[in-house]
C-alpha positions as CSV (number, residue, x, y, z in Angstrom):
1,M,0.5,-0.3,0.1
2,T,2.8,2.3,0.7
3,N,4.3,1.7,-2.8
4,I,0.8,2.6,-4.2
5,L,0.9,6.1,-2.4
6,S,4.5,7.0,-2.9
7,R,3.7,6.2,-7.0
8,A,0.4,8.3,-6.8
9,A,2.1,11.0,-4.7
10,L,5.2,11.2,-6.9
11,S,2.2,11.6,-9.9
12,A,0.6,14.2,-8.4
13,A,3.6,16.3,-8.1
14,L,4.6,15.4,-11.5
15,T,1.2,16.4,-13.0
16,L,1.0,19.6,-10.4
17,F,4.8,20.7,-11.5
18,G,6.1,18.6,-14.9
19,S,9.8,19.6,-15.7
20,S,9.7,23.1,-14.1
21,V,11.9,24.0,-10.9
22,L,10.8,25.8,-7.8
23,A,10.1,28.9,-8.2
24,E,13.0,30.4,-6.3
25,Q,15.5,28.5,-8.8
26,A,12.9,29.7,-12.1
27,A,15.1,32.2,-14.2
28,E,13.8,35.5,-14.9
29,T,15.7,35.6,-18.5
30,I,17.1,32.9,-20.4
31,Y,19.5,33.6,-23.4
32,L,20.0,31.2,-26.4
33,G,20.3,30.7,-30.0
34,G,23.6,32.7,-30.2
35,S,27.5,31.9,-29.4
36,I,27.8,32.6,-25.9
37,L,31.2,32.8,-24.8
38,T,32.0,32.1,-20.9
39,I,35.5,33.0,-20.8
40,D,36.4,30.2,-18.8
41,D,39.0,27.5,-20.5
42,Q,37.3,24.6,-19.0
43,R,33.9,25.3,-20.6
44,P,34.8,28.3,-23.3
45,T,31.1,28.0,-25.2
46,A,28.2,27.8,-24.1
47,E,24.7,26.9,-25.5
48,A,22.4,28.9,-22.9
49,V,22.5,30.9,-19.8
50,A,19.3,31.1,-17.0
51,V,19.6,34.3,-15.2
52,R,17.2,35.8,-12.1
53,D,18.2,38.8,-10.0
54,G,21.0,40.1,-12.0
55,R,22.9,36.5,-11.5
56,I,23.6,33.5,-13.4
57,L,21.5,30.1,-12.5
58,A,22.9,27.9,-15.0
59,V,25.6,28.2,-17.6
60,G,25.3,24.7,-20.5
61,N,23.5,23.2,-22.9
62,A,20.3,24.5,-23.6
63,D,18.6,21.1,-22.5
64,T,20.1,22.2,-18.9
65,V,19.4,25.3,-19.0
66,L,15.5,25.9,-20.0
67,A,15.1,23.1,-17.0
68,Y,15.3,26.6,-15.0
69,K,12.2,28.0,-17.0
70,D,9.0,28.5,-15.5
71,A,5.6,29.8,-17.1
72,S,7.4,33.3,-16.2
73,T,10.8,34.0,-17.9
74,E,11.2,35.3,-20.6
75,I,13.7,33.6,-23.5
76,L,15.5,35.8,-25.5
77,D,16.9,34.3,-28.8
78,L,20.1,35.8,-29.4
79,A,19.5,35.1,-33.2
80,G,23.0,34.2,-33.5
81,R,24.5,37.2,-32.5
82,S,27.3,36.6,-29.2
83,M,27.1,37.3,-25.6
84,L,30.0,38.3,-23.4
85,P,30.7,38.3,-19.9
86,G,30.2,41.9,-18.7
87,F,33.5,43.8,-19.1
88,V,33.1,45.7,-15.0
89,D,36.4,48.1,-14.4
90,S,35.8,50.7,-11.2
91,H,38.4,52.6,-12.6
92,G,40.1,52.3,-16.0
93,H,42.0,54.5,-18.0
94,V,40.8,53.0,-21.5
95,V,40.2,57.0,-23.3
96,M,43.4,58.0,-21.7
97,G,45.0,54.7,-23.0
98,G,44.2,54.9,-26.7
99,L,44.7,58.7,-26.6
100,Q,48.4,57.9,-25.5
101,A,48.8,55.2,-28.1
102,L,47.5,58.1,-30.8
103,S,50.2,60.4,-29.3
104,A,53.8,61.8,-29.1
105,N,55.1,60.5,-26.1
106,L,56.9,63.7,-24.0
107,L,57.8,61.4,-21.0
108,A,60.6,61.7,-18.7
109,P,63.4,58.9,-18.7
110,P,63.5,56.3,-18.6
111,D,59.9,56.0,-19.9
112,G,61.0,58.5,-22.4
113,D,63.3,61.0,-23.9
114,V,62.1,64.2,-23.3
115,V,64.7,66.0,-20.7
116,D,64.7,69.9,-21.6
117,I,62.4,71.9,-24.2
118,P,64.7,71.2,-26.9
119,T,63.7,67.8,-26.7
120,L,60.4,68.2,-26.0
121,Q,60.3,70.6,-29.5
122,A,62.1,67.9,-31.4
123,K,60.0,65.3,-30.4
124,L,57.0,67.2,-31.2
125,S,58.4,68.3,-34.3
126,N,59.4,64.6,-35.3
127,W,56.3,63.1,-34.8
128,A,54.2,66.0,-36.2
129,K,56.2,64.5,-39.6
130,E,56.2,61.0,-39.0
131,N,51.7,61.3,-38.3
132,Q,51.0,64.2,-40.9
133,K,47.8,63.1,-42.6
134,V,46.6,62.4,-38.9
135,V,47.5,66.0,-37.7
136,E,46.1,67.3,-41.3
137,Q,42.8,66.0,-41.0
138,V,42.4,66.9,-36.9
139,N,44.7,70.0,-37.4
140,M,46.2,69.3,-34.0
141,I,49.2,67.6,-32.7
142,I,48.9,66.1,-29.3
143,G,51.8,64.7,-27.4
144,F,51.1,63.0,-23.2
145,G,53.3,62.9,-20.5
146,Y,55.4,66.5,-20.1
147,D,55.8,67.5,-16.8
148,N,58.2,70.7,-16.3
149,A,59.5,69.2,-12.8
150,A,60.8,66.6,-14.3
């Protein structure tokens, strides 16, 4: 009799809940249908990602991740686009690094060779000659790192 009740209870539970997960584990959004890059050497790509409250619940093949779907889960089809992890940096110098790469190096030793006004002028003059097209396009000569106290 116990065995029959157990099967009946299990059958009722499956009927009520199907294959969905408990509400606290259900994903708000599941992303799939594109290239998902994990930046994990062991598993560099995935088919799907489940997210709830801004946190990743699951990453992996679509069947595994879809187990986190319930009636309120939004399925977001990437339509072949790529999904990457967030690149979050609270203090970065990306713009300045890019500008620096396109500018004359006016740093003093050991990072540069500007030691006085004549070497500064020579450095700017040489940079302008080597980058004549850029100077003509933007009508500007840009240098970085000059320190008159050095």
